[in-house]
Each structure stands twice: as structure tokens, then as C-alpha cells.
N, C-alpha and C positions, 0 to 999 in steps of 0.2 A: 621202512624207516631208514635203513642203512643207505639205500639208493638216494633218498632225499637229502641226507646229510652229505653224501658224496657230491651230489649236484650242487649243493650250496657252497662247499669248499671250492669246487671247480669254478663256479661263477665268481667267487672272490678272487681266485688266482687269475682269471682272464680279465676281470674288471676291478683292479685294485682301487681303493678309495683315493680321491684327490688329496695329496699330502700338503698342497699349498693352499694358503688362504687367499681370499679374493684379491687383496692388495698386492700379493706376490704375483698373481696371474696377470696383473696389469702391465708388468714389464714386457717390452718387446721381445720376440723370439731371439734367442742368442745373446741377450744382454747378460753381462757378468758384473757382479759387484752389488752395491747397495743402491737399489733403484730409488730409495727415499733418503739417500745421503746427500752431502753437500755438492759433490761433483754432478750428480744426476739432476739435482734441483737447479743448479746453475745452467746445465745443458738444456733443460726445458725452457728456462727463461730466455735463453739465446736462440732457441729454435732448432738446436742440433738433436734434440730428442723431441718426439711428438708431445703435444699437449695431452693432458689426461682426459680421456673421453668421459663425458658426463651422462649417466643414465637418468631416467626420471626419478628414481629413488635417491640418487646422489644430489640431484637438484633440490629435492624436497628437504633433505638433511642439511644442505648448504644454507637454504633460507632459514630453517629452524635454528641452526647454529649461530648465524649472524644475529638473530633476535635474542637468543637466550644466553649464550656462552660468554664468559668474561675471562680476562687474563688470570692465570693461576688456577682455574677450575680443574678438578680431577674428574676424568671421565672413566667409567667402569663398564666392562662388557664381559660376556662369556665368549671366549675365543674358541677356535677349532684347530689349534696347533696339534700336530700329530707326529708320532714316532713310528719306527718300524715300517717305513714306506707307506705310511698312511693308515695302517691297521690299528694302531693304538691311539685313541683320542686323549692325548696327554692333558690338554686344557680342561676338558670335561671331567677327567678323573680327579685333578687337583681341586677343582671347584666342588665336586661331590664329596671328596674326602675331607675337605676343610669346612664343609657345610656352608658354602657360600653360593650365592647366585652368580658370582663373577669369577673369572680366572685372570683378568687382565686390567691394568690401569694405564693411563697416560695423562699428560699435563697439557692443558690448552694454553695457547698464546694467540692473541689477535694481531695478525701481521698484515702485510700489504694486500695479500689476496684473500683475507678473511681469516676465520678460525683454523688454526693448524694444531696438530697434536704431536708432542714430543714423546717418543716411545722407544723401545728397543725391539729389534727383530733378530733373526738368526744371522743377518748380514751386518748388523751394527746398529748404532743409534739412528732412529728414523725421525723425519719431520714430514708428516702426512697431512694433507687437507683433512679436516674433520670429516667431511662427507665421504672420504675414502676410508678413513680409520674405522668408522662405524659400520661399514659394509662387512667387516670381518666379524661382526656380532652374530652369534647363532642362538642367543637366548635373551637374558635380561640385560638392560642398559640402565645406567644411573649416573648422576652427576652430584658432586659435593663441592663446596666452596668454603674457603676460610671465613671464619666469623669476622664481622666488620673491624673489631679492635685489633685483629692480627694481619689485616690486609697490607699493611706497610711492608711486610716481608716478601710480597709477591715479586718485586723486581729482582731480588736475590735468587728466588726460586727459578725464575726464567733465565737469569744469567747462567746459572748452573746448567740448565738444559741446553742452552746455546753453546756453552763451552764443550760439553761432552759430545754434542753433535758435531762440532767442528773438528774435535780430536778423534772422532769415531772410535770411542771406547767399545771394545768387542762385547759380544753377547756372552753371558755367564751360564754355560750349561751345567756347571757344578753347583750353582745356587749358593756360592760362598758369600760371606759378608764383607770381604775386603773390597777395595775400590778399583782393582785392576780390570775387572770385567763387571758387567751389570745385566741383570734381568729386569723385566718391566716394572714389577712392584718394588723391587729394590731401588731402581732409578727414581721412582716417585718418592719413596721414603727419604732417600738421601738428598734429593733436591730440596725438600722442606727442612731437613735437618741442617743443610748448608745455610739455610736462612734462620736457623735457631729454633725450629719447631719440630719436635719429635711427634709424629702422628701415631705410631704404633710400635710395639715391640715384637721381635721375631718369635716364632713358635717352632718347637721341634716337629719334624715331619711325623714322627711317631705319636705326637700328641694332638694331631689334627682331630677335630671333633668327631668325625666319622671314619677315621682311619681303620678302626677295628672291623668295619663292615666290608672292607676291601682287602682281605689278607693276601689273596693271590696277586693282586695288582701291586700292593706294597712290596711283597717279596720279589716280584718280577722286576719292579723298578730298581730295587737295590741290586739284584743279581745282574741285570743288563748293564747298569752303570759301571760295574767292575770291569767290563770289557771295552767300554768306550770312553771312560773318563780317567784322568790321572788321579783325581781324588773322588772315589766312588761315593755315591749318596748313602747315608746311613740314617737310621731312624732317630739318631741324636742330632742330626743336622738341623740348625736353626734357619728358618726361612721367613721372609716377609710375605704376607698374604693380603689379598683384597679384603677378605673377611666378611663379617656380618655385624649384627648389632652388639655382639659380645667381644669380638676380637678383630684384629687387623685394621687396615686403614679406614674402612667404612665406619668403624666404631669410634673413631677419634673424636674427643670432645672439642677439638680445635676446629671442626668442620660443621657446616650446616647443610641440610638437604636442599638441593635445587630440583633434582628429579629423583623420586623414589624408584626402587627397582621396578622396571617396567618391561614386560615381555613384548617382543616384536617391534614394530615400527611406531614412531611418534609422527603423526601427521600434522 
């Protein structure tokens, strides 16, 4: 048994998990900066960066998105963002601890090249083709849309997204509620609040529905944050979540379901 455990640790050391999600791996070797930011987006249009290669899966999702998605839709997915050089599946942990099928949200805009998603990544606010954004999904996918009587707010929602994209507001590792930096669900919530619609209220990290089932991970996250963040995470920290039927953005009465939580691919 000891030998088997030792071989398992050795295998992990020699073959660490890939810490980058699919969309990050699309950047050319040696590229520095936000591959989904304004400068890189313009460079692709001008041809100084290569066009995004389309896989069969991306082509299917592109066709689906053009048929189904509309301005202002909120797309939900389970991401695979990782910490500790890829060993700690941060997105999956937050989804599990908050009892959600999702870890991530973004806002759709229908632009010249089709549906794109405004989102935040570790390198800043991103604008990704929907068919790229959805490739980072490793679990359930879903879509919600403002109810008809509220859709007049959508231009202001998208104006907010385009503004923070052009300004390249940095990613918020501290999960704070101020406006200096943003993480993905916070960006979604604040875009709609900018338009006068509060979708959800923040929840304390320690009050996540299943937090008590992951005591070591909760303690480890708090302890690790003391070494890497100016403002360490605490169990009292309030955070916006994708949520479920009871809390978070998914539960908002301002939204209606376009796609219920769906595992895997939509063909």
C-alpha cells in the first residue's frame, strides 16, 4: 500500500495537472497579456494575431449560440480554474461548497462576429466568442434571461460590460465587493445593478450551503490566502455566487430559464 501511494505522488509530481483552462491554451506560445482583451481582439481583426482555430465542437456551439442566445443573456458553467499549480480545483470546490452546479457566469452580447461573452479572467476583463467560452465548461451549462418587462435595461447592462472591458478592470483575487477589481460573478451582478436590477445578495463564505462538508478545504483556503493576498479571505467574507434555486444569481426572480442546468454538450 505504501508503495502504491508513493507511486501515485510520484506520478502527480512528474505529470502535474494542467492549470490553464482551454481558452487560455488558445493563446500563441510566448504571448503575454490578456489574449481576450481589447488589444488582442483588435490584433486578430487586423491579422497580426492568428484567427481563432475552430474545432468541430466550437462550430456546433457557434451555430447553437446564434440560434438561441440574445443580448443580455447570462450564461452559467462549471469551470476548472485551479490553484497551487493546478493541484487544487478551485472552481469545483466553490461550486460544491455553495451547492451549485455552476462556478462561473458571463454576459452575452450579439456583436459583429456573432455571440460573445463578457467575463473576467486572471488577466483581466475578457470578451470571448461564445463557442470559446463554453469550451471551458467541465460540467453543467445553463442560460437565464431577463423577464420581458425588464429587458429595457439590457443596453445599460452591455454598456457596463463594454466599459470595464475597454478599461481592463483587473481580476479580484480577494473577492472583495468594491469596484476596483472584479471576479466573474461579481461582474455579472454589478452589470445588472448598474442597470437598476439587483439579481442576488452576497453570502458569507462560511455560510455556503455545504461549507461544513469541506472543513479542510475551507481552512486551507483561508490559510493560503494569508500568504498570497493583502486582504486574506475569511469565513465572514461576503461573496456573490452563481447559486441554485434558493440563492445566488440563478435564483433571481428577475430571470427566466432559457436552458436548465444541462450536463455535457448541447447538440
